[in-house]
C-alpha positions in Angstrom: -19.3 -8.2 9.9 -17.5 -4.9 9.0 -14.5 -5.2 6.8 -12.6 -1.9 7.2 -10.1 -0.4 4.8 -8.5 3.0 4.3 -8.5 3.5 0.5 -11.2 3.5 -2.1 -9.1 1.1 -4.3 -9.0 -1.4 -1.4 -12.7 -1.1 -0.7 -13.6 -1.7 -4.4 -11.2 -4.7 -4.5 -12.7 -6.3 -1.4 -16.2 -5.7 -2.8 -15.3 -7.4 -6.1 -13.8 -10.4 -4.3 -16.9 -10.8 -2.1 -19.1 -10.6 -5.2 -17.0 -13.2 -7.0 -17.6 -15.6 -4.1 -21.4 -14.8 -4.1 -21.4 -13.1 -0.8 -24.1 -10.3 -0.5 -22.7 -7.1 1.1 -23.2 -3.4 1.5 -20.7 -0.6 1.5 -20.2 2.2 4.1 -18.5 4.8 2.0 -19.1 8.5 1.5 -21.9 9.3 -0.9 -23.1 5.7 -1.2 -26.5 4.5 0.1 -26.3 2.2 3.1 -28.0 -1.2 2.7 -28.9 -3.7 5.4 -26.7 -6.7 4.5 -25.0 -8.3 7.4 -21.6 -7.9 5.8 -20.4 -4.4 5.1 -17.2 -3.1 3.5 -16.4 0.1 5.3 -14.2 3.1 4.8 -12.4 4.0 8.0 -12.7 7.7 7.1 -16.5 7.4 6.7 -16.7 5.5 9.9 -14.6 8.1 11.7 -16.8 10.9 10.5 -20.0 9.0 11.5 -18.5 8.2 15.0 -17.5 11.9 15.5 -21.0 13.2 14.5 -23.3 10.6 16.0 -21.5 8.7 18.9 -21.5 10.3 22.3 -18.2 11.2 23.9 -18.6 8.8 26.8 -18.1 5.9 24.2 -21.7 4.8 24.4 -22.8 3.4 21.1 -26.2 4.9 20.5 -28.5 2.3 19.0 -30.7 4.8 17.3 -27.7 6.3 15.5 -26.6 2.9 14.3 -30.2 1.9 13.3 -30.7 5.2 11.5 -28.1 4.0 9.0 -29.9 0.6 8.7 -26.9 -1.1 10.3 -26.4 -3.6 13.1 -23.5 -3.3 15.5 -20.6 -5.5 14.3 -19.9 -8.9 15.9 -16.7 -9.1 13.9 -14.4 -6.4 12.7 -11.9 -7.3 9.9 -9.2 -4.7 9.5 -7.4 -4.7 6.1 -3.8 -3.5 6.1 -3.9 -3.8 9.9 -0.4 -2.2 10.4 -2.4 1.0 10.4 -4.7 -0.1 13.3 -2.8 1.8 16.1 -4.1 5.0 14.5 -6.7 6.9 16.5 -9.5 6.3 14.0 -9.1 2.5 14.3 -8.6 2.4 18.0 -11.9 4.1 18.4 -13.6 1.0 16.9 -12.0 -1.0 19.7 -13.5 1.4 22.3 -16.9 1.5 20.7 -17.3 -2.3 20.0 -15.3 -4.0 22.8 -17.3 -7.2 22.5 -16.7 -7.7 18.7 -14.1 -10.1 17.5 -11.2 -8.4 15.7 -9.2 -9.9 12.9 -6.3 -7.9 11.4 -4.9 -8.8 8.0 -1.5 -7.5 6.9 1.6 -8.7 5.1 3.8 -6.3 7.2 2.9 -6.3 10.9 5.5 -3.7 11.8 5.7 0.1 12.1 8.6 2.5 11.7 8.1 3.6 15.3 8.6 0.0 16.4 5.4 0.3 18.4 3.7 -3.0 19.0 0.1 -4.2 18.5 -0.6 -6.1 21.7 -3.0 -3.5 22.9 -5.2 -4.4 20.0 -4.6 -8.0 19.1 -4.0 -11.0 21.4 -2.5 -13.5 19.0 -0.1 -13.2 16.0 -0.5 -15.9 13.3 2.4 -15.8 10.9 2.6 -17.2 7.4 5.4 -19.0 5.6 8.4 -16.9 4.5 8.2 -15.4 1.0 10.9 -17.7 -0.2 8.6 -20.7 0.3 5.8 -19.0 -1.5 8.2 -18.4 -4.4 9.4 -22.0 -4.3 5.8 -23.3 -4.5 4.9 -20.9 -7.3 2.5 -18.9 -5.3 4.6 -15.8 -5.7 6.7 -14.8 -8.7 10.4 -15.1 -9.2 12.3 -11.8 -9.3 15.4 -10.2 -10.6 16.7 -7.4 -8.4 18.9 -4.7 -9.9 20.2 -1.8 -7.8 22.5 1.2 -8.1 26.1 0.7 -6.9 27.1 1.6 -3.4 29.6 4.2 -4.6 27.3 5.7 -7.2 26.2 9.4 -7.3 22.6 8.2 -6.8 23.6 6.4 -3.6 25.5 9.5 -2.4 22.3 11.5 -2.9 20.4 9.1 -0.7 23.2 9.0 1.9 23.1 12.8 2.1 19.6 12.8 3.5 19.7 13.8 7.2 16.3 15.2 8.1 13.3 13.2 9.3 9.6 13.8 9.1 7.0 13.5 11.9 6.6 9.8 11.1 10.4 9.1 11.5 11.0 8.5 7.8 13.1 10.8 5.6 11.8 14.3 5.3 9.6 14.6 2.2 10.8 18.2 1.6 14.5 17.2 1.7 13.9 14.2 -0.4 12.2 16.3 -3.0 15.0 18.9 -3.0 17.8 16.3 -3.3 16.2 13.5 -5.4 13.9 15.4 -7.8 16.6 16.5 -10.2 17.1 16.0 -13.9 20.1 13.7 -13.4 18.1 11.3 -11.2 15.1 11.3 -13.5 17.2 10.7 -16.5 18.8 7.7 -14.8 15.3 6.3 -14.0 14.5 6.4 -17.7 17.9 4.9 -18.7 17.3 2.0 -16.4 13.7 1.5 -17.7 15.0 1.7 -21.3 17.8 -0.8 -20.7 16.0 -3.4 -18.6 12.2 -3.3 -18.8 11.2 -1.2 -21.8 7.7 -2.2 -23.0 6.9 -4.1 -19.8 4.0 -3.2 -17.5 5.2 -1.6 -14.3 4.8 0.7 -11.3 7.2 3.5 -10.3 7.2 4.9 -6.7 7.9 8.6 -6.5 8.5 10.9 -3.5 5.8 13.5 -3.9 3.4 15.0 -6.5 6.0 17.2 -8.2 8.5 14.3 -8.5 5.8 12.0 -9.9 4.8 14.6 -12.4 8.4 15.2 -13.5 9.0 11.5 -14.0 5.8 11.2 -16.0 6.6 14.1 -18.2 10.1 12.8 -18.9 9.0 9.3 -19.7 6.1 10.6 -21.9 8.6 12.8 -23.9 10.3 9.6 -24.8 7.2 7.8 -26.0 6.3 5.8 -22.9 2.6 5.2 -22.2 2.6 6.4 -18.6 0.3 8.2 -16.2 0.9 9.8 -12.8 -1.5 9.1 -9.9 -1.5 10.7 -6.4 -3.9 11.6 -3.6 -5.2 14.6 -5.6 -6.2 12.4 -8.5 -10.0 12.1 -8.5 -11.2 8.6 -7.7 -13.0 8.3 -11.0 -9.8 9.2 -12.8 -7.8 6.8 -10.7 -10.3 4.1 -11.6 -10.1 4.9 -15.3 -6.3 4.7 -15.3 -6.2 1.4 -13.4 -8.8 -0.1 -15.9 -6.8 1.1 -18.9 -3.6 -0.2 -17.3 -5.3 -3.6 -16.8 -6.4 -3.6 -20.5 -2.9 -2.8 -21.7 -3.6 0.7 -22.9 -1.1 2.1 -20.3 2.2 0.5 -19.6 3.5 2.4 -16.5 1.9 4.1 -13.6 4.0 6.4 -11.4 2.4 7.0 -8.1 2.8 8.6 -4.6 1.9 6.1 -1.9 -1.3 5.0 -3.8 -0.2 1.5 -4.9 1.9 0.6 -1.9 -0.8 -1.5 -0.3 -3.3 -3.9 -1.5 -3.2 -3.0 -5.2 -3.9 -6.3 -7.0 -2.7 -6.5 -10.6 -0.8 -9.7 -11.1 0.4 -8.7 -14.6 2.8 -6.1 -13.1 6.2 -7.0 -14.6 8.5 -4.5 -13.0 8.7 -2.2 -9.9 10.9 0.9 -10.0 11.8 2.3 -6.6 12.6 6.1 -6.9 11.7 7.0 -3.3 14.1 6.4 -0.4 12.5 5.1 2.8 13.5 4.0 6.3 10.3 1.9 6.6 10.6 -1.8 6.2 6.9 -2.0 5.8 6.8 0.5 3.0 9.6 -1.3 1.2 8.0 -4.7 1.4 4.6 -3.4 0.4 6.1 -1.7 -2.7 8.1 -4.6 -4.0 5.2 -6.9 -3.1 3.0 -5.3 -5.8 5.2 -7.0 -8.4 5.4 -10.5 -6.8 1.9 -11.7 -7.8 2.0 -14.6 -10.2 0.5 -14.3 -13.7 0.5 -16.8 -16.7 2.1 -14.2 -19.0 4.9 -13.3 -16.5 8.0 -15.4 -16.0 9.6 -13.2 -13.4 9.4 -9.6 -12.0 12.2 -7.1 -12.4 12.8 -4.8 -9.4 14.8 -1.7 -10.3 16.1 -0.3 -7.0 17.2 3.3 -7.9 17.7 4.4 -4.3 19.7 1.4 -2.8 17.0 0.1 -0.4 18.5 -3.4 -0.5 21.5 -1.9 1.5 19.0 -0.9 4.2 16.7 -4.0 4.2 18.3 -6.7 2.1 16.5 -8.4 -0.8 12.7 -9.0 -0.3 13.3 -12.7 0.7 15.8 -11.6 3.4 13.6 -8.7 4.5 10.7 -11.0 5.3 13.0 -12.8 7.7 13.9 -9.5 9.3 10.1 -8.8 9.5 9.5 -11.9 11.4 12.2 -10.7 13.9 10.2 -7.4 14.2 7.0 -9.4 14.8 8.6 -11.3 17.7 9.8 -8.0 19.2 6.4 -6.4 18.9 4.3 -9.3 20.3 
């Protein structure tokens, strides 16, 4: 069994869970020794590099190459955050291991391109709507606060006209329009008024935006750190551990904690990054919906008016189910 994920945080989280349930496993990640356990937690980037260097172009899986790593060919591939599976690196696994069973796990089986998943998966198993999980106490209650439709902040979002290669707002234009002193000051005022002292996550546009938010909050005494793709993995790990211990109150990040980040004590989510992606929106707000004994409800601070695009999280999951029907 290979359990495949795309971020070091997810791999470590999966590994901890398997250990908690007493399941021996190895890890296929860059720089780590490969062991011969039948269950492996694998980095898709490490697998892609291995396949590029050791697997012949005619798609033949060379047994010697697999054995040289001390591995067996997988009989089951489990893909975490499976909405990424249409990417070339994942599709290569389907080509190389056609006889393996495939199980994709995701809370958001939709893509901004509206491309489907039927080329990869045969059956879609849907869960209950988020409203039922909340009613049963499996997800947290939430308060949702947003900017007004006629506000200057909403006008800034509405002025965005360019698109990136992924179909979402252009990162360059978002940075130019949204990374301004007025918007960052408003982020802090909202934090100060509604969630000061609570443990939270802020979603920023890019590295510069994240740094500017962090600097402004720090100048007002907030225990906050900024994390992005350039943050070394050891430093990321240290920040997350300090956050869990209560030594850090807020983490501002750039697409690091959108998927799979598991810290139930998160008390607020602050959305400072516009998006056209339903999946990104739901993944971000979902980081705050885990239940925790010390948390009555989560506060979602929508500083970019995403509810106007997608509705509240409970409504958005209904929209998601409609997307699922279209794509399957």
